C-alpha positions as YAML, in Angstrom:
chain: A
units: angstrom
residues:
- id: 1
  name: UNK
  ca: [61.45, 14.88, -44.46]
- id: 2
  name: UNK
  ca: [59.15, 16.38, -41.81]
- id: 3
  name: UNK
  ca: [55.45, 15.82, -42.28]
- id: 4
  name: UNK
  ca: [53.65, 18.78, -43.79]
- id: 5
  name: UNK
  ca: [50.45, 19.10, -41.77]
- id: 6
  name: UNK
  ca: [49.13, 21.67, -44.22]
- id: 7
  name: UNK
  ca: [49.30, 19.32, -47.23]
- id: 8
  name: UNK
  ca: [45.87, 18.25, -48.50]
- id: 9
  name: UNK
  ca: [44.80, 14.70, -47.72]
- id: 10
  name: UNK
  ca: [45.02, 12.35, -50.70]
- id: 11
  name: UNK
  ca: [41.76, 12.22, -52.60]
- id: 12
  name: UNK
  ca: [39.82, 8.98, -52.60]
- id: 13
  name: UNK
  ca: [38.79, 7.61, -55.97]
- id: 14
  name: UNK
  ca: [35.36, 6.92, -57.44]
- id: 15
  name: UNK
  ca: [35.26, 5.28, -60.88]
- id: 16
  name: UNK
  ca: [32.00, 5.35, -62.82]
- id: 17
  name: UNK
  ca: [31.27, 3.54, -66.09]
- id: 18
  name: UNK
  ca: [27.83, 4.85, -66.91]
- id: 19
  name: UNK
  ca: [27.20, 5.49, -70.62]
- id: 20
  name: UNK
  ca: [24.83, 8.22, -71.72]
- id: 21
  name: UNK
  ca: [25.13, 10.74, -68.89]
- id: 22
  name: UNK
  ca: [24.77, 14.27, -70.19]
- id: 23
  name: UNK
  ca: [27.11, 17.12, -69.23]
- id: 24
  name: UNK
  ca: [24.89, 18.32, -66.39]
- id: 25
  name: UNK
  ca: [24.63, 14.84, -64.88]
- id: 26
  name: UNK
  ca: [28.39, 14.33, -65.14]
- id: 27
  name: UNK
  ca: [28.93, 17.66, -63.39]
- id: 28
  name: UNK
  ca: [26.56, 16.67, -60.57]
- id: 29
  name: UNK
  ca: [28.40, 13.41, -60.00]
- id: 30
  name: UNK
  ca: [31.81, 15.06, -60.10]
- id: 31
  name: UNK
  ca: [30.74, 17.85, -57.73]
- id: 32
  name: UNK
  ca: [29.15, 15.47, -55.24]
- id: 33
  name: UNK
  ca: [32.32, 13.38, -55.18]
- id: 34
  name: UNK
  ca: [34.61, 16.40, -54.76]
- id: 35
  name: UNK
  ca: [32.51, 17.70, -51.85]
- id: 36
  name: UNK
  ca: [33.30, 14.46, -50.00]
- id: 37
  name: UNK
  ca: [36.98, 14.39, -50.90]
- id: 38
  name: UNK
  ca: [36.66, 11.95, -53.79]
- id: 39
  name: UNK
  ca: [38.17, 12.14, -57.24]
- id: 40
  name: UNK
  ca: [35.48, 11.06, -59.71]
- id: 41
  name: UNK
  ca: [36.60, 9.51, -62.99]
- id: 42
  name: UNK
  ca: [33.83, 8.97, -65.52]
- id: 43
  name: UNK
  ca: [34.00, 6.62, -68.49]
- id: 44
  name: UNK
  ca: [31.72, 5.39, -71.26]
- id: 45
  name: UNK
  ca: [33.14, 1.85, -71.46]
- id: 46
  name: UNK
  ca: [34.96, -0.64, -69.25]
- id: 47
  name: UNK
  ca: [38.19, -0.73, -71.24]
- id: 48
  name: UNK
  ca: [38.86, 2.97, -70.66]
- id: 49
  name: UNK
  ca: [38.34, 2.60, -66.92]
- id: 50
  name: UNK
  ca: [40.60, -0.40, -66.33]
- id: 51
  name: UNK
  ca: [43.89, 1.54, -65.91]
- id: 52
  name: UNK
  ca: [42.31, 3.66, -63.14]
- id: 53
  name: UNK
  ca: [40.89, 0.92, -60.93]
- id: 54
  name: UNK
  ca: [43.97, 0.25, -58.81]
- id: 55
  name: UNK
  ca: [43.05, 3.06, -56.41]
- id: 56
  name: UNK
  ca: [39.25, 2.84, -56.72]
- id: 57
  name: UNK
  ca: [37.34, 2.74, -53.45]
- id: 58
  name: UNK
  ca: [33.92, 3.02, -55.10]
- id: 59
  name: UNK
  ca: [32.92, 1.69, -58.51]
- id: 60
  name: UNK
  ca: [29.67, 2.45, -60.29]
- id: 61
  name: UNK
  ca: [29.45, 0.03, -63.19]
- id: 62
  name: UNK
  ca: [27.88, -3.03, -64.71]
- id: 63
  name: UNK
  ca: [30.71, -5.50, -65.27]
- id: 64
  name: UNK
  ca: [32.16, -7.89, -62.73]
- id: 65
  name: UNK
  ca: [35.53, -7.30, -64.42]
- id: 66
  name: UNK
  ca: [35.58, -3.83, -62.87]
- id: 67
  name: UNK
  ca: [35.32, -5.36, -59.42]
- id: 68
  name: UNK
  ca: [38.03, -7.93, -60.09]
- id: 69
  name: UNK
  ca: [40.45, -5.21, -61.13]
- id: 70
  name: UNK
  ca: [39.81, -3.01, -58.06]
- id: 71
  name: UNK
  ca: [41.94, -4.31, -55.15]
- id: 72
  name: UNK
  ca: [40.93, -1.46, -52.81]
- id: 73
  name: UNK
  ca: [37.24, -1.69, -53.58]
- id: 74
  name: UNK
  ca: [34.84, -1.05, -50.71]
- id: 75
  name: UNK
  ca: [31.56, -0.44, -52.52]
- id: 76
  name: UNK
  ca: [30.35, -1.61, -55.93]
- id: 77
  name: UNK
  ca: [27.11, -0.14, -57.26]
- id: 78
  name: UNK
  ca: [25.62, -1.64, -60.39]
- id: 79
  name: UNK
  ca: [23.32, 0.50, -62.55]
- id: 80
  name: UNK
  ca: [21.14, -2.57, -63.15]
- id: 81
  name: UNK
  ca: [18.42, -3.89, -60.88]
- id: 82
  name: UNK
  ca: [19.43, -7.54, -61.29]
- id: 83
  name: UNK
  ca: [22.70, -8.69, -59.74]
- id: 84
  name: UNK
  ca: [22.79, -12.37, -60.72]
- id: 85
  name: UNK
  ca: [25.80, -11.65, -62.97]
- id: 86
  name: UNK
  ca: [27.67, -10.24, -59.96]
- id: 87
  name: UNK
  ca: [26.83, -12.36, -56.93]
- id: 88
  name: UNK
  ca: [28.92, -15.21, -58.28]
- id: 89
  name: UNK
  ca: [32.00, -13.05, -57.62]
- id: 90
  name: UNK
  ca: [33.91, -14.16, -54.50]
- id: 91
  name: UNK
  ca: [34.54, -10.59, -53.36]
- id: 92
  name: UNK
  ca: [30.82, -9.97, -52.97]
- id: 93
  name: UNK
  ca: [30.48, -12.82, -50.53]
- id: 94
  name: UNK
  ca: [32.59, -10.82, -48.09]
- id: 95
  name: UNK
  ca: [31.17, -8.00, -45.93]
- id: 96
  name: UNK
  ca: [34.32, -6.06, -46.81]
- id: 97
  name: UNK
  ca: [32.79, -5.15, -50.19]
- id: 98
  name: UNK
  ca: [29.28, -3.73, -50.23]
- id: 99
  name: UNK
  ca: [27.18, -4.48, -53.30]
- id: 100
  name: UNK
  ca: [24.21, -2.29, -54.18]
- id: 101
  name: UNK
  ca: [21.88, -2.23, -57.16]
- id: 102
  name: UNK
  ca: [19.69, 0.39, -58.84]
- id: 103
  name: UNK
  ca: [16.35, -1.14, -58.00]
- id: 104
  name: UNK
  ca: [13.75, 1.57, -58.40]
- id: 105
  name: UNK
  ca: [15.18, 3.01, -61.60]
- id: 106
  name: UNK
  ca: [13.52, 0.69, -64.10]
- id: 107
  name: UNK
  ca: [9.88, 0.46, -63.08]
- id: 108
  name: UNK
  ca: [8.66, 3.15, -65.47]
- id: 109
  name: UNK
  ca: [10.41, 1.92, -68.61]
- id: 110
  name: UNK
  ca: [9.67, -1.76, -68.00]
- id: 111
  name: UNK
  ca: [6.04, -1.07, -67.13]
- id: 112
  name: UNK
  ca: [5.60, 0.86, -70.39]
- id: 113
  name: UNK
  ca: [7.25, -1.97, -72.32]
- id: 114
  name: UNK
  ca: [4.97, -4.50, -70.63]
- id: 115
  name: UNK
  ca: [1.82, -2.60, -71.55]
- id: 116
  name: UNK
  ca: [3.13, -2.24, -75.12]
- id: 117
  name: UNK
  ca: [3.71, -5.96, -75.69]
- id: 118
  name: UNK
  ca: [0.43, -6.94, -74.02]
- id: 119
  name: UNK
  ca: [-1.45, -4.67, -76.41]
- id: 120
  name: UNK
  ca: [0.59, -5.91, -79.39]
- id: 121
  name: UNK
  ca: [-0.39, -9.50, -78.64]
- id: 122
  name: UNK
  ca: [-4.00, -8.93, -77.62]
- id: 123
  name: UNK
  ca: [-4.66, -6.58, -80.56]
- id: 124
  name: UNK
  ca: [-2.92, -8.94, -83.05]
- id: 125
  name: UNK
  ca: [-0.42, -6.31, -84.21]
- id: 126
  name: UNK
  ca: [2.02, -8.84, -85.72]
- id: 127
  name: UNK
  ca: [-0.79, -10.39, -87.75]
- id: 128
  name: UNK
  ca: [-2.02, -7.04, -89.00]
- id: 129
  name: UNK
  ca: [1.55, -5.97, -89.83]
- id: 130
  name: UNK
  ca: [1.79, -9.09, -92.03]
- id: 131
  name: UNK
  ca: [-1.52, -8.31, -93.70]
- id: 132
  name: UNK
  ca: [-0.40, -4.76, -94.50]
- id: 133
  name: UNK
  ca: [3.01, -5.97, -95.71]
- id: 134
  name: UNK
  ca: [1.15, -8.15, -98.25]
- id: 135
  name: UNK
  ca: [-0.90, -5.08, -99.28]
- id: 136
  name: UNK
  ca: [-4.04, -6.77, -98.15]
- id: 137
  name: UNK
  ca: [-7.05, -5.18, -96.46]
- id: 138
  name: UNK
  ca: [-8.52, -7.33, -93.70]
- id: 139
  name: UNK
  ca: [-10.22, -6.16, -90.54]
- id: 140
  name: UNK
  ca: [-11.85, -9.20, -88.98]
- id: 141
  name: UNK
  ca: [-9.21, -10.73, -86.68]
- id: 142
  name: UNK
  ca: [-10.65, -11.34, -83.21]
- id: 143
  name: UNK
  ca: [-8.87, -9.32, -80.53]
- id: 144
  name: UNK
  ca: [-8.87, -9.25, -76.74]
- id: 145
  name: UNK
  ca: [-8.76, -6.51, -74.11]
- id: 146
  name: UNK
  ca: [-6.87, -5.73, -70.94]
- id: 147
  name: UNK
  ca: [-10.19, -4.62, -69.52]
- id: 148
  name: UNK
  ca: [-11.83, -7.47, -67.67]
- id: 149
  name: UNK
  ca: [-8.72, -9.68, -67.78]
- id: 150
  name: UNK
  ca: [-7.51, -11.69, -64.84]
- id: 151
  name: UNK
  ca: [-3.93, -10.48, -64.47]
- id: 152
  name: UNK
  ca: [-1.34, -12.14, -62.25]
- id: 153
  name: UNK
  ca: [1.80, -10.13, -61.49]
- id: 154
  name: UNK
  ca: [4.53, -12.45, -60.28]
- id: 155
  name: UNK
  ca: [6.76, -9.93, -58.54]
- id: 156
  name: UNK
  ca: [5.40, -6.84, -56.75]
- id: 157
  name: UNK
  ca: [8.53, -4.72, -56.49]
- id: 158
  name: UNK
  ca: [9.10, -1.46, -58.34]
- id: 159
  name: UNK
  ca: [8.37, -3.05, -61.74]
- id: 160
  name: UNK
  ca: [5.24, -4.88, -60.60]
- id: 161
  name: UNK
  ca: [3.83, -1.81, -58.86]
- id: 162
  name: UNK
  ca: [4.48, 0.53, -61.80]
- id: 163
  name: UNK
  ca: [2.90, -2.02, -64.14]
- id: 164
  name: UNK
  ca: [-0.18, -2.41, -61.94]
- id: 165
  name: UNK
  ca: [-0.58, 1.36, -61.81]
- id: 166
  name: UNK
  ca: [-0.72, 1.57, -65.62]
- id: 167
  name: UNK
  ca: [-2.96, -1.45, -66.08]
- id: 168
  name: UNK
  ca: [-5.53, 0.19, -63.78]
- id: 169
  name: UNK
  ca: [-6.02, 2.91, -66.41]
- id: 170
  name: UNK
  ca: [-7.52, 0.38, -68.85]
- id: 171
  name: UNK
  ca: [-10.59, -0.15, -66.75]
- id: 172
  name: UNK
  ca: [-11.75, -2.91, -64.45]
- id: 173
  name: UNK
  ca: [-9.41, -5.89, -64.37]
- id: 174
  name: UNK
  ca: [-8.56, -8.23, -61.53]
- id: 175
  name: UNK
  ca: [-4.96, -7.64, -60.49]
- id: 176
  name: UNK
  ca: [-3.34, -10.21, -58.23]
- id: 177
  name: UNK
  ca: [0.16, -9.59, -56.90]
- id: 178
  name: UNK
  ca: [2.33, -12.53, -55.91]
- id: 179
  name: UNK
  ca: [5.49, -12.05, -53.86]
- id: 180
  name: UNK
  ca: [7.54, -13.79, -51.24]
- id: 181
  name: UNK
  ca: [5.57, -12.26, -48.35]
- id: 182
  name: UNK
  ca: [2.34, -11.32, -50.11]
- id: 183
  name: UNK
  ca: [2.39, -7.65, -49.12]
- id: 184
  name: UNK
  ca: [0.70, -4.71, -50.86]
- id: 185
  name: UNK
  ca: [1.57, -1.55, -48.88]
- id: 186
  name: UNK
  ca: [0.45, 0.80, -51.69]
- id: 187
  name: UNK
  ca: [-2.91, -0.87, -52.27]
- id: 188
  name: UNK
  ca: [-2.29, -1.33, -56.01]
- id: 189
  name: UNK
  ca: [-3.60, -4.88, -56.27]
- id: 190
  name: UNK
  ca: [-7.04, -6.35, -55.76]
- id: 191
  name: UNK
  ca: [-5.32, -9.01, -53.74]
- id: 192
  name: UNK
  ca: [-1.73, -9.74, -52.74]
- id: 193
  name: UNK
  ca: [-0.73, -13.27, -51.83]
- id: 194
  name: UNK
  ca: [2.45, -15.20, -51.00]
- id: 195
  name: UNK
  ca: [4.16, -17.28, -53.66]
- id: 196
  name: UNK
  ca: [2.99, -20.49, -51.98]
- id: 197
  name: UNK
  ca: [-0.44, -19.82, -53.52]
- id: 198
  name: UNK
  ca: [0.89, -19.64, -57.08]
- id: 199
  name: UNK
  ca: [-0.31, -23.09, -58.17]
- id: 200
  name: UNK
  ca: [-3.90, -22.37, -57.24]
- id: 201
  name: UNK
  ca: [-3.88, -18.99, -59.02]
- id: 202
  name: UNK
  ca: [-2.46, -20.04, -62.40]
- id: 203
  name: UNK
  ca: [-5.65, -21.76, -63.70]
- id: 204
  name: UNK
  ca: [-7.58, -18.47, -63.32]
- id: 205
  name: UNK
  ca: [-5.00, -16.26, -65.07]
- id: 206
  name: UNK
  ca: [-5.47, -14.61, -68.46]
- id: 207
  name: UNK
  ca: [-2.23, -12.58, -68.38]
- id: 208
  name: UNK
  ca: [0.83, -13.60, -66.37]
- id: 209
  name: UNK
  ca: [3.52, -10.92, -65.92]
- id: 210
  name: UNK
  ca: [6.86, -12.05, -64.49]
- id: 211
  name: UNK
  ca: [9.28, -9.48, -63.06]
- id: 212
  name: UNK
  ca: [11.27, -11.66, -60.67]
- id: 213
  name: UNK
  ca: [15.05, -11.50, -60.13]
- id: 214
  name: UNK
  ca: [17.29, -14.40, -61.06]
- id: 215
  name: UNK
  ca: [18.05, -16.27, -57.83]
- id: 216
  name: UNK
  ca: [18.39, -19.93, -56.81]
- id: 217
  name: UNK
  ca: [14.86, -19.70, -55.38]
- id: 218
  name: UNK
  ca: [13.29, -18.39, -58.61]
- id: 219
  name: UNK
  ca: [15.14, -20.66, -61.03]
- id: 220
  name: UNK
  ca: [12.61, -22.61, -63.16]
- id: 221
  name: UNK
  ca: [9.82, -21.41, -60.89]
- id: 222
  name: UNK
  ca: [7.60, -21.60, -63.96]
- id: 223
  name: UNK
  ca: [8.32, -25.20, -64.90]
- id: 224
  name: UNK
  ca: [6.37, -27.48, -67.24]
- id: 225
  name: UNK
  ca: [3.85, -28.40, -64.55]
- id: 226
  name: UNK
  ca: [3.04, -24.79, -63.69]
- id: 227
  name: UNK
  ca: [2.88, -23.72, -67.34]
- id: 228
  name: UNK
  ca: [0.37, -26.52, -67.92]
- id: 229
  name: UNK
  ca: [-1.83, -25.04, -65.19]
- id: 230
  name: UNK
  ca: [-2.38, -21.85, -67.20]
- id: 231
  name: UNK
  ca: [-5.66, -21.86, -69.15]
- id: 232
  name: UNK
  ca: [-5.71, -22.10, -72.92]
- id: 233
  name: UNK
  ca: [-5.06, -18.74, -74.57]
- id: 234
  name: UNK
  ca: [-3.22, -17.25, -71.58]
- id: 235
  name: UNK
  ca: [-0.53, -14.67, -72.33]
- id: 236
  name: UNK
  ca: [2.80, -14.90, -70.50]
- id: 237
  name: UNK
  ca: [5.07, -11.83, -70.34]
- id: 238
  name: UNK
  ca: [8.58, -12.14, -68.89]
- id: 239
  name: UNK
  ca: [10.55, -8.96, -68.15]
- id: 240
  name: UNK
  ca: [12.46, -10.34, -65.16]
- id: 241
  name: UNK
  ca: [15.08, -13.01, -65.81]
- id: 242
  name: UNK
  ca: [15.10, -15.85, -68.34]
- id: 243
  name: UNK
  ca: [16.13, -18.37, -65.68]
- id: 244
  name: UNK
  ca: [12.69, -18.11, -64.05]
- id: 245
  name: UNK
  ca: [11.11, -20.01, -66.98]
- id: 246
  name: UNK
  ca: [11.56, -23.51, -68.31]
- id: 247
  name: UNK
  ca: [12.11, -22.21, -71.83]
- id: 248
  name: UNK
  ca: [11.77, -25.57, -73.57]
- id: 249
  name: UNK
  ca: [8.50, -26.32, -71.80]
- id: 250
  name: UNK
  ca: [7.17, -22.90, -72.79]
- id: 251
  name: UNK
  ca: [8.20, -23.45, -76.43]
- id: 252
  name: UNK
  ca: [6.22, -26.69, -76.43]
- id: 253
  name: UNK
  ca: [3.13, -24.87, -75.15]
- id: 254
  name: UNK
  ca: [3.55, -22.15, -77.78]
- id: 255
  name: UNK
  ca: [4.00, -24.62, -80.62]
- id: 256
  name: UNK
  ca: [0.87, -26.46, -79.51]
- id: 257
  name: UNK
  ca: [-1.02, -23.17, -79.75]
- id: 258
  name: UNK
  ca: [-2.18, -23.38, -76.16]
- id: 259
  name: UNK
  ca: [-0.36, -20.29, -74.84]
- id: 260
  name: UNK
  ca: [1.13, -17.11, -76.25]
- id: 261
  name: UNK
  ca: [4.07, -15.15, -74.85]
- id: 262
  name: UNK
  ca: [6.11, -11.98, -75.02]
- id: 263
  name: UNK
  ca: [9.67, -12.51, -73.82]
- id: 264
  name: UNK
  ca: [12.30, -9.85, -73.26]
- id: 265
  name: UNK
  ca: [14.71, -12.07, -71.30]
- id: 266
  name: UNK
  ca: [16.10, -15.52, -72.06]
- id: 267
  name: UNK
  ca: [18.16, -18.33, -70.58]
- id: 268
  name: UNK
  ca: [21.01, -17.54, -72.99]
- id: 269
  name: UNK
  ca: [21.54, -14.02, -74.31]
- id: 270
  name: UNK
  ca: [21.88, -13.33, -77.15]
- id: 271
  name: UNK
  ca: [19.63, -16.16, -78.28]
- id: 272
  name: UNK
  ca: [21.82, -18.53, -80.35]
- id: 273
  name: UNK
  ca: [21.11, -18.18, -84.11]
- id: 274
  name: UNK
  ca: [20.05, -21.83, -84.41]
- id: 275
  name: UNK
  ca: [17.74, -21.74, -81.40]
- id: 276
  name: UNK
  ca: [14.22, -22.87, -82.45]
- id: 277
  name: UNK
  ca: [12.82, -20.08, -80.31]
- id: 278
  name: UNK
  ca: [13.41, -17.69, -83.22]
- id: 279
  name: UNK
  ca: [10.70, -19.38, -85.27]
- id: 280
  name: UNK
  ca: [8.42, -20.39, -82.41]
- id: 281
  name: UNK
  ca: [4.80, -19.43, -83.14]
- id: 282
  name: UNK
  ca: [2.70, -17.28, -80.82]
- id: 283
  name: UNK
  ca: [5.82, -15.57, -79.46]
- id: 284
  name: UNK
  ca: [6.84, -11.92, -79.46]
- id: 285
  name: UNK
  ca: [10.61, -11.52, -78.92]
- id: 286
  name: UNK
  ca: [12.35, -8.33, -77.83]
- id: 287
  name: UNK
  ca: [16.16, -8.38, -77.26]
- id: 288
  name: UNK
  ca: [16.30, -7.48, -73.54]
- id: 289
  name: UNK
  ca: [15.35, -3.85, -74.16]
- id: 290
  name: UNK
  ca: [12.55, -3.38, -71.61]
- id: 291
  name: UNK
  ca: [14.87, -2.15, -68.91]
- id: 292
  name: UNK
  ca: [18.07, -0.90, -70.45]
- id: 293
  name: UNK
  ca: [19.37, 2.66, -70.03]
- id: 294
  name: UNK
  ca: [18.13, 4.17, -73.28]
- id: 295
  name: UNK
  ca: [15.31, 6.08, -71.58]
- id: 296
  name: UNK
  ca: [16.63, 9.42, -70.18]
- id: 297
  name: UNK
  ca: [14.40, 9.10, -67.11]
- id: 298
  name: UNK
  ca: [16.07, 5.79, -66.25]
- id: 299
  name: UNK
  ca: [19.58, 7.27, -66.40]
- id: 300
  name: UNK
  ca: [18.49, 10.16, -64.20]
- id: 301
  name: UNK
  ca: [17.03, 7.77, -61.63]
- id: 302
  name: UNK
  ca: [20.18, 5.64, -61.60]
- id: 303
  name: UNK
  ca: [22.29, 8.70, -60.88]
- id: 304
  name: UNK
  ca: [19.91, 10.04, -58.23]
- id: 305
  name: UNK
  ca: [19.74, 6.71, -56.43]
- id: 306
  name: UNK
  ca: [23.53, 6.41, -56.49]
- id: 307
  name: UNK
  ca: [24.04, 9.93, -55.11]
- id: 308
  name: UNK
  ca: [21.55, 9.21, -52.34]
- id: 309
  name: UNK
  ca: [23.53, 6.17, -51.23]
- id: 310
  name: UNK
  ca: [26.82, 8.01, -51.80]
- id: 311
  name: UNK
  ca: [25.75, 10.45, -49.08]
- id: 312
  name: UNK
  ca: [24.92, 7.49, -46.84]
- id: 313
  name: UNK
  ca: [28.30, 5.90, -47.53]
- id: 314
  name: UNK
  ca: [30.24, 9.05, -46.71]
- id: 315
  name: UNK
  ca: [28.22, 9.62, -43.54]
- id: 316
  name: UNK
  ca: [28.76, 6.04, -42.37]
- id: 317
  name: UNK
  ca: [25.05, 5.20, -42.65]
- id: 318
  name: UNK
  ca: [23.71, 1.92, -44.06]
- id: 319
  name: UNK
  ca: [23.34, 1.78, -47.83]
- id: 320
  name: UNK
  ca: [19.65, 1.70, -48.78]
- id: 321
  name: UNK
  ca: [20.00, -0.60, -51.77]
- id: 322
  name: UNK
  ca: [22.52, -3.05, -50.41]
- id: 323
  name: UNK
  ca: [22.15, -6.53, -51.85]
- id: 324
  name: UNK
  ca: [22.45, -9.73, -49.87]
- id: 325
  name: UNK
  ca: [24.61, -11.92, -52.15]
- id: 326
  name: UNK
  ca: [23.15, -15.06, -50.59]
- id: 327
  name: UNK
  ca: [19.62, -14.08, -51.62]
- id: 328
  name: UNK
  ca: [20.60, -12.40, -54.87]
- id: 329
  name: UNK
  ca: [18.57, -9.23, -54.21]
...
């Protein structure tokens, strides 16, 4: 049969598993794909997408299973900021498959969560909730303030910067940002230092906020020795990855009453029912909700960031949020 030069070129396929998009957002994604010759298929869950992955060139989704089932995959974009659950996949060790994340979408929601739990702990909200539940009337519990605190932000990316911006509103506090290179291009910190200075900074820290990714370099960065360097009464907040902390060493510090903590991430998730962490004193637990996609702003940012890189992909330009699997970010 002679070739029909007038026949339309076959459409390339983009599969997105991104729960919670509204009708307008779905239409934007579909229209952007069609304008570049892509067929966009949108799903709310992985199982519904699996039969359509055979021809997928681009996948926007969370699960590594989507990548494994996509033999023609060229670009995988995860709606999360962390990629530790993906970089173990063999296909992402090859330059043939680009891996990008959605770093920059979660700073607002995680920063608000961080401020919330700091205030809950410092203002003794759990204790007062217990007093009220017993129908008692007591008003004399000593509380602390963000104002005047020595705050160490371990991680100065989008989350660290958004958190520092909000903490500034509480009045004078000393904000120290710690990162791999010790940079502060936005001037949000009183000082910004490289991670090599961490040991010397911990003894002068009232509030430690961790927003680091899970990588081989950050694993157990806060070990028993470093936790012991924190002064008595220090508050530790972890909204990064559970692997950054020695969880058992922290539990020992909490049980001794020396430190208090608010943890949103853990070494094993969900926390096993028999884990003693559930009944550990001086600990506020939230079930990894600081940075999920329940905030509408976050979903909008994820979509906008993806569409920005989608234009780059179609134009043959470098992807802005490409992850180096060897580094894990």
